[in-house]
C-alpha positions, 0 to 999 in steps of 0.5 A, a space after each residue: 728239333 725238326 720233326 725229321 730227326 723223330 722216326 715217326 710210326 705209323 703208331 705214332 700217327 694212330 696215338 695222335 688219333 686215338 686222342 682227339 679222332 677217336 672215330 678214325 682212329 681203326 682205318 688203316 695208316 700208309 705214309 705216302 712218298 713225296 719229293 715236297 719237303 716240308 710235309 708229311 703224309 698219310 693216307 686213311 683207310 681210303 677216303 682221308 688224308 693226314 698231312 703234317 709238318 715235318 719241320 719247324 719252318 713248315 709249321 706256320 705254312 700249314 696253319 695259314 694253309 688251313 687257315 685261307 682254303 675254304 676261301 678258294 673252294 668255289 674255284 675251277 678245279 678241286 681243291 683239298 676240303 678240310 674234314 678236321 683240323 688240329 694239334 700235335 706235340 712230337 717234339 714240334 708243336 704245330 697244326 694238322 690236317 685231316 682232308 678228303 682223298 682227292 682221287 686221281 694221281 700227280 699230274 706228270 705228262 704220263 699223266 695228262 691226256 691231252 697237254 693245250 687242254 690242261 693249260 688253259 684248266 690251269 690258266 682258267 683256275 689261275 684267273 678264278 684265284 686273282 678274282 678271290 677277295 684280299 683283303 685281310 690276307 698273308 702277303 707275299 713275304 717270310 711267309 710264304 717263303 717269299 714267293 711273289 715278292 719283288 724279284 731283285 729281292 731274291 738277287 742274294 740267293 739265286 746268284 749264289 745258286 747260280 753259280 753252284 751249278 755252272 757246272 751244268 747250267 749256262 749260269 752267263 745266260 740264267 744271270 742275264 735272264 735274271 738281271 732282266 727279270 729283274 729290271 722288270 715289276 708287276 703294276 696291277 693290284 697283288 692277287 691270291 698265289 698258290 705260289 708252289 704250282 709243279 706237277 707234285 701238286 697238282 692232280 689229274 684225273 681222268 687225263 685231265 687237270 681236276 685239282 691243285 693241293 699243297 696251298 702252304 705257300 698263300 699269299 698276295 703279291 705279285 702273279 707272274 710267281 705263278 705265270 711261272 707254271 709255263 717252265 715248270 708245269 705247261 707242255 712248252 706246245 701249249 706255252 703260247 695258249 697258256 699265256 694267252 689264256 691267262 692274258 700276261 703282258 710282256 714284264 710279266 711273262 719275263 719275271 715269270 721265268 725268272 721266277 722259274 729260273 730262280 724254282 730251279 736253280 733254289 732247289 738243284 743247287 740244294 738238293 743235287 746229289 741224292 739230298 731230294 733226285 725227284 725235286 732236282 730232276 723237276 727243276 733239271 726239267 725246267 731249267 732245260 724249257 728255260 735254255 740253260 741246260 
């Protein structure tokens, strides 16, 4: 059973808190709206945040995130600070985390004062992430929705998604880009990836990029999966500066375009038509920046 099929009232979260963290059980509880599809998010009072998976396929993602988040604590941007890890059973069993509330807003364009500074901050963050020790880390694959695997392995789902969207994108151009990107490979060692860099997973405060959240898709693999942020989030005016700061070569850059295309067509082909309008519009923006609209 999917957790989405269960109506989780605030009272259910309060009962969970009473059972495992009674010191926080009296805090006000408010579910937050998000375009994300894996986790339910609740604000607890003014200083805490609770996240738990909404479906079976997301349960392993949050467990992995809780395992590895401490390794990223010293990166140049803030990451969630775990205060408590526990288990729940609401028809689906899994782990949940309670974190310090990270002040700020979703890093949408209106919340970024200087797009160039934000792009360089993200580049600095990725450069730091790629230096984090990978010993014992999960490899890109089924454990992180295949973010960071060899791009060609995703052709079986990407090409049908492009066909579905032929009514609103240049499908021929998308297929050409995909095939060119799949013809390249990453020549360096695998590195840590966030796996899902987009506005909803970035925090801005005072007009600056300050934090990176939602690490469920982290793993070790091809860094081009995160360089795709050049089209999914970085302002077009700062794209080349972002590339230069990351030191991305031609092959990895082309593959990053492929990763951006993959994420956009997979999401839009499934969620358009009212299932998730916010995510659909994010995907359309990415496709426009790729010249596919």
